[in-house]
Every structure is written in structure tokens, then in C-alpha cells.
N, C-alpha and C positions, 0 to 999 in steps of 0.2 A: 597464560598471558600476564603481562605486567599491568599495573594499574591504569596507565594511559590507554593501553589496548582494550582493557575491559570497558573503560569509559566510552571509547570510540565504538566498540561493538554494541554497547547498550544504546548509544545514540542512533546507530544504523538500524537496529532492531525497532526502536520506537518510531523512527521516521517512516520506515517501510510499512509498519503496522498502521500508523495514524493516517498516512497518505492513502493507503488502500481503503480504509474505512471512510475517510473524507470524500473520496471519489464516488463511492457508492451512495453516500448521503446526498451529494450534490446531484447525482443523476436522478434520485428519487425526488429531490426538490424541483428539478427542472420539469419533471413529469407533472408535478403538482401546480407549479406556477405557469407553465406553458403546455397545457394538456393537448392542444391541437397544433401539431407542427406546421400545418398549412394555413394557420390563421393569418400570419403576416410575415414580413421579412425577418424580423427579429426572432420569432418562434422557429422559423426554418433554420436560421443560422445557429441558434442554440441547440436544436435537436440534431441537425445534420453536421454541424461543425464541432460543437463542444462535447456533446455526448460521446461520439466516437473517441475523442481525445481522452476523456475521463475513463472510458471503458478500457482503452489501451493502458493507461496508467494503473488502473485497478488490476488488470491482468498481470502487468509487470510487477506490481506489488505482491501479488500472490506468488509469483515465481521467486521473488526476492525473499518472501517470508518462508517458503519451503527451504531455501538455502540457509536462512538464518536458523531455522529449527534444527537442521542437520548439523550446522556448525556449533550450535548451543549444546546439542547432545554429545558431539565429539569432544568439546571442551570439558563437559562434565565427566566424561569417561577418562580423559587425561588427568583431571584433578583427582578423581577417585583412585586411579592407579598410582598416582604419586603419594597418596596418603597411606598406601600400604596394603 
């Protein structure tokens, strides 16, 4: 990869990793701040609206990270083969 591609790859890697982690943290924070989803309308909306959204993003982040790990390994293999 050229330098711009490496920069882009690194940014993608960091984004997917950080977003996945952030979604997990937000779901835990929701459970702490809104422990009873049936308490009121806001609690219901946060639990039944936002948590599924965050879970989907977290799962997509996991899939993206699996891809990034494979691509990172492939890039390392190409780099090592080019070194001789």
C-alpha cells in the first residue's frame, strides 16, 4: 500500500474499533442510567429504540474488525514477501 492507503486503512481500523467499543459502553451506560425500561416513556424509548440500534452497530463493528484483521494480516504477508 502507498502512504495514503496506509493512512486510510489505519483510520478505518481505528474507527471500526472505537465505534464498536463506544456502542458497548453506551449500552452499559443505558442500563445504569435507565435500569427499568418500563419506568417511563423515555426509558422505553432508550431501551427499545436506541439499544437495538447500538447493538446492531456493535455487531457490524465486529464484522468490520474481522475483515480489518484479515486485511492487516494479508498486508503484512505481502510486505514480508516483498522483503525477500
